[in-house]
Steps between C-alpha positions, in 0.01 A plus 500: 500500500535709812186531716328833522366625829146408389579135421433241767700176518314172454563285804313193369656427160591139580154357444632160396793290609628157595755434774656232717689535824568371849318619809655464845280522809570488873323226696334661804410174672691330781681246280866428429498640144515877463424551130326351198545558125253496210544505123226724361405538132308827465272650235391859448211614283226761514221616274162661559355174634763316707841544661774260608805624686719218628328332793182708484231578247136571446211617286411867459142537622490881481744768387471875490803723463746425780261266683413135451327212677618148424422139573841421643730214596848490649732218602562469874834342590527287814871476573563164663775240436467383141468132596171589674352714224369221279309339784364823648393671173443809717628751243234588247325771301249695708202673340297814562432855386753778444475877469799658322606860449771624260625857486824573313779310674274408794304177525282388791255216550299325768352150473263291708617138470450157648650155460293204380366445855377861539780606732505867411740792496535846349808575290607858425802625306654828385772532235704780348652444153828678424680482163840625394685372193506120506383483864150466641471501879176445689493539879188358660320461832240234583253443782307181575205512741461130586196342663505288817441172316767585241766555767388202705534264204816628331700610804338335802479177297160430661681445832477851645234769506623800307322828448501696180763761427692709249817383326718766335733444203724738307757462228641593163445355152770564239510454123809558285503499120798300374455492123212484251216306672715361785465633855625415847247490783557527873300549816574525870245534777455464874184425696413542868253259660266644761590434866220253571635285214875544554464406869348161418702184586463398132684815383866583563549817296284811480678624186482332162734585214434406141686560177470421130750496214416418142510583131216618280394581146310830481427746220817672380514866613398761245348238271140451395313327782212258506155661476209341685279536190660287224527637147236303310668546160830346612394141579646527850242280674448127469280210601651154541286186513679179594450141606753291688586162646663434836836328531679367809831602339688793649595808301853378419363173360249682280761740361727204421217318314475227763133532590275243668122482461255540786331163542169670594511734199425816700434797272450877518373781279595866536424846369757780534476869415808711428571871470839617377723697737796568271628403154864486604706386798868602518452645148436143376179400320356339813135581567357489852133435574299508819292183477238380750323172434242252622554124490245223532630160614261233376370224724654154472502170686718659770387864522196725474467807280699790643603852403835678484579868466829635363660845483829532311726709281615328180785576262500410128801492267412480130732368228457396136589169336275555203185534717521698825559296815490612863653384826315602813551482875271625778545556872212545743286347772232232488218420743284183488160453664612153610803285431526311171579130514827536310623758752347348812650157439852646482445721805366205701792281397748761623310560824415870449194689612358625166480865397230627265719798405814414301742660258396477133716455192400466136738397219366519145594460135264604221482577128304765313219332309471776241863452403478122511189479279573814295164641606485869598170440685693292756780755543406551867460131591770289663494123558723369775610265775547605864592357839270606785709476819424554872765461768623621837850610383685220682380587855651850478181701557250503786256673263473165319493283812868393504416227249732320261306371202177583322333406173552514125260494205593487133260713297420597143346840431371752253584866570327787321635857510269796450 
């Protein structure tokens, strides 16, 4: 239908998505290598409570019209040679408060942030969203007001006194709709370090270029989109309660039915919530759910109790062989309060510095209990088996500490849809 003059375009229709791509960054330091690459899995989701957009996210503390205040976090890249990234662990999520303003195609925000050692900075950004046909282009400008101790640590490397200053970045984000739910993503940006930083002996380039190229699954244009308030009469939410056992076997061994037992019998229990994003993907009966979860790793002879948090998007494909069966796979991120034994022993053996943040995968197979037992009261209950997997994606990502390896748990679960 053709727009009338009174209709306003919606510039924020992609309120869920999952993507993967490669980021390239210039190395500003006085080293032989000029560039570094990262593989980045990205999630996108927003409702009235939280938002996740790639390498940033937060919790809505207050919203009124075009204004909002959020508890906010964003990932700060430190572009150094990749062989140094595991040991340094300098790149991380910083936390703070954000004010955000949206007006039509315009978006602006300002955030007060600090790293885990209270080295602070102010981050400000302005974007303009432009849409035409299958294209979405978003030019942006960023400013970072960095404190003295922030610059001294990250650029002076604690060897030189460096004052605070303002770094300027600008660039363009691009999104192209290929077909159905498949999109291409691209980004190119350039940053200018302030003079007191670029003149340091530790720095050999005042300008930093970065780029990103990837593919994504987003809502199909002109189709019904996810609503932040689920429809209660459509059973599009779920709770999943599971219990699992650690295994030193890698993912390939588990999938080939060649699994070893953990001699210390380390175990975990988890609770996941899910809200459905779409009933179809590529016109196929593949449901997508946004699914955060909490995991409790029980104490054993070799570890104390510890907690894990997960955020993921999961796909389910349902088929019938008499009863209904489902195959599921999830992609997301996982953070542990401290390292589990099963993961720490492998990391130590390979000589890595551990990372609490890792990529998360979940593979599952379940059966509908109502169909299996011919009981309509159990129509919304599924009984299944799943693999709970954390890993660093084979050293390809600084976001996960340039680690090869991780941990696996085999779990059984009950999932109830409502």
